[in-house]
Every structure is written in C-alpha cells, then in structure tokens.
C-alpha positions, 0 to 999 in steps of 0.5 A: 899230851893231854889237855890238862898237861898242855894247860899246865905247860902253857901256865908255866911257860907262856908269858908276854915278852919282856919290854926289850923283846917287844918289837922296836919297830912300828906295826900295822893293825893286822900285825898287832892283832897277830902279835897279841895272839902270842902275848896271852894264853888263849884256847880255841880262838876265844876272846882275841883282840880285834880291830874294833876293840883296838879302836874302842880302847884308843878312842876311850883313852884306855890305850894311846892312839896310833902314830899314823896307822902304826903301833909301837912297843908302848901300844903293845904293852897297853894291849897286853895288859888290856887283853889280860885284864879284860877277862876279869874286870870292867873297863872302868876298873882297867882304866884306873889301874892302867893309869896307875901302872902305865901312866903314873909316875913311872915309865910305861916300861917299868909298869909293864915289868911290874905287871909281868912280874905279878902275872908270872906269880899268878900263873905259877901259882895256878900251874902248881894248883893244877899240878897238885890236882891232876899230876901227869894224868887225865882227870875223870869227870867228877875230878874235872868238875871239882877242879873247875869249881876249885879254880872258879872259887879261886877266881871269885876270891881273887876277884873280890880282893881285886875289886876291893883294892880297886875300890880303895884306890878309887876312894884315895884318888877321889872323884873322876874329873868333870866331863869324864864319863863312866866306862861300862864293862865291854 
C-alpha cells in the first residue's frame, strides 16, 4: 500500500471511538497517553499528547482535573477534542469552543458526539478529495506538490471560516470574566 492510499484509508476509517466505547474505568497518565495515540490520526510520532501537556491543559482549566491520579471517560473526551483542535487553533479559541461544546448546556457525552460527527464529515470530505487527486496510484512530484497546495489552501479557507465563527461567538458571549487571563497558542 502506498503512502497516499494508507492516508486515504486512515481518513476514511480512523476515528475517535464513540462515548460508550471509551474506557468506563479510570486510567493512569501513561495509559491516557497511550490511549490518545489511537484516538487521533498521527504519522511518525508527530504532535502526540505528553504528560506536560495534560498538566498544562488541566491547570489552565481547558480539561477537568484528574480524580486523584486517574482519568475517566470525560477526560478522554476532552483530550481527544484538544488533540485534534490544537493542530488548527489557539488555546484561547479551543477554550471558548470546549466551553460551548463540552461544558455548555448539554452533557459532555452529547458535545463529544457532536464533535465526532463534525470530524467524521471533515475526514470523509478530505478522503474524497484525496481520492479524486490520487485515485489508487502514486502521485509524481509535481502532482504531489499540487495536492499539498490544494490541501493547504483548503485548510486556509476552513481556518478563515473557523476563526470568523469563533470571533462571532466571542462577540456574542461578551468579554471574559474579570481575572481570567488570556491564553496563548501552545
């Protein structure tokens, strides 16, 4: 299997598990880190979750604190969302969206399901775009460069739209509460 067909397969098939398939028992930090490697699409060990990141995300309030030294389903849902969104947005923007999706008026389980549904659609669209460019074959260097530009521009366009939606949401929510410091990009 060539690299692009492997990518297509992973885009079509690899998804974070549904809420009911998340472990219903508590995990220690090393187990959480290992589990999260299966929740997101990664290549070559890039951009994985580390213990320091978990500590920073919980310390900043982006994710709930561990119960003792153990993490449950809710934590895994938060870390899944964070691991995916951190590649495309600032911690400050993630904080706003997580508060809306996972800490809003609905249960974490429902916010996680909505997140998974949106992710599923995005991954399927991308897999289809990749298939239309590569088919089952390997791309030559110019075609690979064209594909890279195409996907980078799709990312740019989606990022512009996502950033504008976050800005509009932030305007509607009003200024942050007093004492809440602004969070920087990781």
